[in-house]
C-alpha positions in Angstrom: 119.1 125.4 43.7 119.4 128.3 46.2 120.1 126.4 49.5 120.4 129.7 51.4 116.8 130.5 50.4 115.6 127.1 51.7 117.6 127.5 55.0 115.6 130.7 55.8 112.4 128.6 55.8 113.7 125.9 58.2 112.8 127.8 61.4 109.3 128.3 60.1 108.9 124.7 59.1 110.1 123.6 62.5 107.7 126.0 64.2 104.7 124.7 62.2 105.6 121.0 62.9 105.9 121.9 66.6 102.5 123.6 66.6 100.9 120.5 65.0 102.6 118.3 67.6 101.4 120.5 70.4 97.8 120.6 69.1 97.9 116.8 68.8 99.0 116.6 72.4 96.3 118.9 73.6 93.4 117.2 71.7 94.4 113.5 71.7 95.3 113.2 75.4 93.1 114.2 78.4 95.5 115.6 81.0 95.6 117.7 84.1 95.9 121.4 83.0 99.1 122.0 85.0 100.7 118.9 83.5 99.6 120.0 80.0 101.0 123.5 80.3 104.3 122.1 81.6 104.6 119.9 78.5 103.6 122.7 76.2 106.4 124.8 77.6 108.8 121.9 76.8 107.4 121.6 73.3 107.6 125.3 72.7 111.1 126.0 74.0 112.7 122.8 72.7 111.2 122.3 69.3 111.2 118.7 67.8 113.6 117.5 70.5 110.9 118.3 73.0 108.5 116.0 71.2 111.0 113.2 71.2 111.3 113.7 75.0 107.5 113.6 75.3 107.4 110.2 73.5 109.6 108.8 76.2 108.3 110.7 79.2 104.9 112.1 78.6 102.6 109.5 76.9 99.6 108.1 78.7 99.3 104.4 79.6 96.2 102.6 78.5 93.8 102.2 81.4 91.2 99.6 80.4 92.2 96.1 81.5 95.9 96.9 81.7 96.5 93.7 83.6 94.5 91.6 81.2 92.2 90.0 83.7 89.8 87.5 82.4 86.1 88.2 82.7 85.9 85.5 85.4 88.6 87.2 87.4 87.1 90.7 87.1 83.7 89.3 88.2 85.3 87.5 91.1 87.1 90.6 92.3 84.0 92.7 92.0 82.0 90.1 93.9 84.5 90.2 96.8 84.1 94.0 96.9 80.3 93.8 96.7 80.4 91.5 99.8 81.8 94.3 101.8 79.5 97.0 100.5 77.9 99.0 101.8 80.4 99.6 104.6 77.9 101.4 106.8 75.8 98.3 107.1 78.7 96.1 108.3 78.2 94.9 111.9 81.9 95.0 112.8 82.2 98.5 111.4 79.2 99.7 113.4 80.5 98.3 116.7 83.9 99.9 116.3 83.9 103.6 117.0 87.2 104.1 115.0 86.1 102.1 112.0 82.6 103.7 112.1 84.3 107.1 112.1 86.3 106.3 108.9 83.6 104.1 107.2 83.4 106.6 104.3 87.1 106.4 103.7 87.0 102.6 103.8 84.2 102.6 101.3 86.0 105.0 99.0 89.0 102.8 98.9 86.8 99.8 98.2 85.0 101.4 95.3 88.0 103.1 93.7 90.8 100.7 94.3 89.0 97.4 95.1 90.8 97.5 98.5 89.2 94.9 100.7 89.5 95.5 104.4 90.3 93.0 107.1 90.7 93.3 110.9 92.9 90.4 111.9 96.3 91.9 111.0 99.4 92.1 113.2 102.0 94.8 112.2 105.6 95.4 113.1 107.1 98.8 112.2 110.7 99.1 111.0 112.4 102.5 110.8 116.0 101.2 110.4 117.4 99.3 107.5 119.5 96.9 109.5 116.4 95.8 111.5 114.2 95.6 108.4 116.6 93.5 106.4 117.5 91.2 109.3 113.8 90.4 109.6 113.4 90.0 105.8 116.2 87.6 105.5 115.0 85.7 108.5 111.6 85.3 106.9 113.2 84.3 103.6 115.3 81.6 105.3 112.2 80.2 107.1 110.1 80.0 103.8 108.6 76.6 103.1 106.7 77.0 99.9 107.0 80.3 98.1 108.7 83.7 98.0 107.3 86.5 95.9 109.4 89.6 95.9 109.5 92.9 94.0 111.6 96.1 94.4 111.9 99.3 92.4 115.7 99.4 93.1 118.0 96.4 93.5 121.6 97.4 93.5 124.4 94.9 92.5 126.2 95.7 95.8 126.7 93.7 99.0 123.1 93.8 100.0 121.8 93.0 96.5 124.2 90.0 96.4 123.0 88.9 99.8 119.4 88.9 98.7 120.3 87.1 95.5 122.2 84.4 97.3 119.5 83.9 100.0 116.9 83.5 97.3 119.2 81.1 95.3 119.6 78.9 98.4 115.8 78.7 98.9 115.3 77.9 95.2 117.7 75.0 95.5 115.7 73.7 98.4 112.6 73.6 96.1 110.9 76.7 97.3 109.2 78.6 94.5 111.0 81.9 94.1 109.8 84.8 91.9 111.6 88.0 91.7 110.4 91.2 89.9 112.4 94.4 89.6 112.0 97.6 87.7 114.2 98.2 84.7 114.9 101.8 85.3 115.1 101.8 89.0 117.5 98.8 88.9 119.4 100.1 85.9 122.8 98.8 87.3 121.5 95.2 87.3 122.6 93.0 84.4 120.9 89.8 83.3 123.9 87.8 84.5 123.5 89.0 88.1 120.6 86.6 88.7 121.8 83.8 86.5 122.6 81.4 89.4 119.1 82.1 90.8 117.6 81.1 87.4 119.7 78.0 87.2 118.5 77.0 90.7 114.9 77.2 89.5 114.0 80.7 90.5 112.1 83.0 88.2 113.1 86.6 87.4 111.2 89.2 85.5 111.7 92.8 84.6 108.9 95.4 84.7 108.7 97.4 81.4 112.1 96.3 80.1 114.2 98.5 77.8 114.9 97.8 74.1 118.5 96.8 73.8 119.0 98.4 77.3 119.1 101.8 75.6 115.5 102.7 74.5 112.6 102.6 76.9 109.3 104.2 75.8 107.9 103.5 79.3 110.8 105.2 81.1 108.3 107.5 82.8 106.0 104.8 84.1 107.9 102.8 86.7 106.9 100.2 89.2 107.8 101.9 92.4 106.4 99.2 94.7 108.5 97.3 97.3 106.8 94.1 98.4 107.8 90.7 99.7 105.3 87.9 100.4 106.5 84.7 102.1 104.4 81.6 102.0 101.3 83.8 101.5 101.4 84.5 105.2 103.9 87.3 105.9 104.3 90.4 103.8 106.7 93.4 103.8 105.6 96.8 102.4 107.1 100.2 102.7 109.9 102.5 101.5 113.1 100.5 101.7 114.7 99.3 98.4 117.6 96.9 98.1 121.0 98.5 98.3 123.8 99.4 100.7 122.6 103.0 100.9 119.5 101.8 102.7 121.8 100.5 105.4 123.4 104.0 105.7 126.6 102.9 103.9 126.5 105.6 101.3 128.5 108.7 102.3 126.5 111.0 100.1 123.3 110.2 102.0 124.6 109.1 105.4 122.1 107.5 107.7 119.0 106.3 105.8 115.7 106.9 107.6 112.8 105.0 106.2 109.6 103.2 107.3 108.5 99.7 106.5 105.7 97.3 107.7 105.9 93.6 108.3 102.3 92.3 108.2 100.6 89.0 109.1 96.9 88.6 108.6 94.3 88.5 105.9 95.6 91.7 104.2 98.5 89.6 103.0 96.1 88.2 100.5 95.7 91.6 99.0 99.4 92.2 98.9 99.9 88.8 97.3 97.2 89.6 94.7 99.0 92.9 93.9 102.2 91.1 93.2 100.5 88.5 91.0 99.0 91.2 88.9 102.4 92.9 88.3 104.1 89.5 87.8 101.6 88.4 85.1 102.0 91.7 83.3 105.8 91.5 83.3 106.1 87.8 82.2 107.9 87.4 78.9 106.2 84.1 78.0 102.5 85.2 77.6 101.6 81.8 76.0 101.7 80.1 79.4 98.6 80.3 81.4 99.0 83.1 83.9 98.5 82.7 87.6 95.2 83.9 89.1 95.7 87.2 90.6 96.0 86.2 94.2 92.7 85.8 96.0 93.1 82.1 95.8 95.7 82.5 98.5 93.1 82.8 101.3 94.8 82.2 104.7 93.3 81.4 108.1 92.3 84.4 110.2 95.3 85.7 112.2 95.4 86.6 115.9 96.1 90.3 115.0 93.6 93.1 115.7 94.6 95.8 113.3 92.1 96.7 110.5 94.0 97.2 107.2 93.4 98.1 103.6 95.9 97.7 100.8 95.5 100.6 98.4 97.3 100.8 95.1 97.3 103.1 92.1 99.2 103.6 88.9 99.1 105.3 85.4 96.5 102.6 84.5 94.1 103.9 87.2 91.2 106.0 86.2 91.5 108.0 89.3 94.5 108.8 91.6 93.5 106.4 94.3 96.3 107.0 96.8 96.3 110.8 96.4 92.6 110.9 97.0 93.0 108.7 100.0 95.6 111.2 101.5 93.3 114.1 100.7 90.4 112.5 102.4 92.5 111.7 105.4 93.8 115.3 105.7 90.2 116.7 105.4 89.0 114.2 108.1 91.6 115.4 110.6 90.3 117.1 113.7 93.5 117.6 115.6 96.7 116.7 113.8 98.3 115.5 110.5 101.9 114.3 110.6 103.5 113.7 107.1 107.0 112.4 106.3 108.0 112.4 102.7 111.3 112.7 100.8 109.6 115.0 98.2 106.7 117.4 98.7 105.5 118.5 95.3 101.7 118.1 95.5 99.2 119.3 93.0 96.6 122.1 93.6 94.0 119.7 95.1 96.4 118.4 97.7 97.6 121.9 98.6 94.0 123.0 99.0 93.3 120.1 101.3 96.4 121.1 103.5 95.3 124.7 103.5 91.7 123.8 104.5 93.0 121.7 107.4 95.3 124.4 108.6 92.6 127.1 108.4 90.4 124.7 110.4 92.9 124.7 113.2 94.6 121.3 112.5 98.2 120.9 113.5 99.8 120.0 110.2 103.4 119.0 110.3 105.6 118.1 107.3 109.0 116.5 107.6 111.3 116.5 104.5 115.0 115.8 104.2 117.5 118.7 104.2 119.7 116.7 101.8 118.7 116.7 98.2 119.0 113.7 95.9 117.5 115.6 92.9 118.2 119.4 92.8 115.0 120.4 91.0 112.9 118.2 93.2 114.5 119.6 96.3 113.8 123.3 95.4 110.2 122.5 94.2 109.7 120.9 97.6 110.9 124.0 99.3 108.6 126.1 97.2 105.5 124.1 98.1 106.4 123.7 101.8 107.1 127.4 102.0 103.7 128.3 100.7 102.0 126.3 103.5 104.1 128.1 106.2 101.9 131.2 105.5 98.9 129.1 106.7 100.6 127.9 109.8 102.1 124.6 108.8 105.2 123.4 110.7 107.9 122.3 108.3 110.8 120.3 109.6 114.1 119.6 107.8 115.6 116.2 108.7 119.3 116.6 109.3 120.6 113.2 110.5 120.8 111.8 107.0 118.3 111.2 104.2 114.6 110.9 105.1 112.9 108.5 102.7 109.8 107.5 104.7 106.4 107.8 103.1 104.1 108.1 106.1 101.0 109.9 107.2 99.4 109.8 110.7 96.0 111.5 111.3 94.8 112.3 114.8 97.0 109.6 116.2 94.3 107.1 115.0 94.8 106.3 111.4 98.1 105.9 109.5 99.5 104.9 106.1 102.9 103.6 105.1 103.9 102.6 101.6 105.7 103.6 98.5 103.9 106.8 97.5 105.8 110.1 97.5 103.8 113.3 97.6 104.5 114.4 94.0 102.9 114.1 90.6 105.1 111.2 89.7 103.7 109.1 92.4 100.2 110.5 92.0 100.0 109.9 88.2 103.0 108.1 86.7 104.3 105.4 88.9 102.8 102.1 90.1 102.5 102.6 93.9 101.0 100.7 96.9 100.3 101.7 100.5 98.8 100.0 103.6 96.3 102.1 105.5 95.8 101.0 109.1 92.9 102.0 111.3 94.5 101.4 114.7 95.9 103.7 117.4 98.3 100.9 118.4 100.1 101.5 115.0 99.4 105.2 114.6 100.8 106.2 118.0 104.3 104.6 117.5 104.5 106.2 114.0 103.7 109.6 115.6 106.3 108.9 118.2 108.8 108.2 115.5 108.0 111.5 114.0 108.6 113.2 117.3 111.9 111.4 117.7 113.0 112.5 114.2 112.0 116.0 115.1 114.8 116.1 117.6 117.4 115.7 114.8 115.6 118.2 112.5 115.6 121.9 112.2 112.5 124.0 111.6 111.9 125.9 108.4 110.3 129.0 109.9 108.5 131.6 107.8 111.3 134.1 108.9 114.0 131.7 107.6 112.0 131.1 104.4 111.5 134.8 103.6 115.2 135.5 104.0 116.3 133.1 101.3 118.5 134.5 98.6 117.5 135.6 95.1 119.4 132.6 93.7 117.3 130.2 95.8 114.1 132.0 94.8 115.1 131.7 91.1 115.7 127.9 91.6 112.4 127.5 93.3 110.6 129.4 90.5 112.0 127.3 87.8 111.5 124.1 89.8 107.9 125.0 90.6 107.1 125.5 86.9 108.5 122.1 86.1 106.9 120.4 89.1 104.0 118.8 87.2 106.5 116.7 85.3 109.3 116.2 87.8 
């Protein structure tokens, strides 16, 4: 047999196989055009291997009833939403100038994400890790009945061990403890790490676990949420994960600037429900009856006065709820939009919203870290932020350490804090959750934090941006091409 003759056909065979795989990708999965082209580039330039990468990083997640709610649960959830619709007819909405102004946004969140609204919430803002974790551990120690906690990242360092030990003590006291962490985000965690907590009666589950710790076909769909609910009455939501770096103890990042909410009020029910849905999905033993998804946790009205909605989205969502919420917020702005984000790699619709706001005379300010944790993401962020400079955006580079806050404030009236970054990963691929607050008493302090952070930031002016080197322009160009899949 003439093997040399066969070898000459191998490139052609590989090319044909790759074309068939690419065609299958195009016709079998409905995707955003930019996302599709990015993957086609990968398939074209990295034959065969590119498709293997796609199997791990590019596949869609099923959308219909991902959380396997029973018909009764789906009907109950819809009935709760229907009670608040239509928003325009709600008496409390009509009598509040601020709520009336944003009634269409409230209704959009209700219809798209089943985000019930409540107006009795009390919110404390944390912008420093030491203060946030002091409060969190104080709440854990005071727990009487139940602690539900989930984080994208839990590091097996001093802070991670402290959390584990505090939860173990509460489990020994008879408090129901449930801990959920993401397999990829918490890749340094071993099963043994939480063994004592399990022995004490605590329950620990992993979201989308790997096969033999090596293979994970859902590596691209991560649970990026950071939640803690104590006794169904107090909830924490925001950007802080669990690790020493979030206390500013990592030399690479330096001071860690993030934003987190502590919430008391009826919206805690929604956060509890969000946890229960994720918990039921992650449980290994599916034979046990799962817990109802959280709206059985109704608490008494609180003394707070902040109207809140809890909005979540994920790869199982039919629409990009959180991205759409941000876009509507930006387009509703009359005076100002303040955004803090570690990554700014939006899609075309988000960029268009920013440009429309800027052309309408809105003061749009974006703060990003000037310390990259992912090179491609960093230069893609520069490319997108630089484009908005031409429209009059003010771009600030945080210099004190690493900025990880995920915050938007519009007109000093409405604000949102949560886990969503401004990138395709958070828009499409990750499970995310944000709290949106319709209250100046919360928006103003967040805007003041932005102003305070501006003091330790430098401005990326259009003159500075246009003078960047050819090397940086090349990095931006490559990163921008890859941005739909970063």
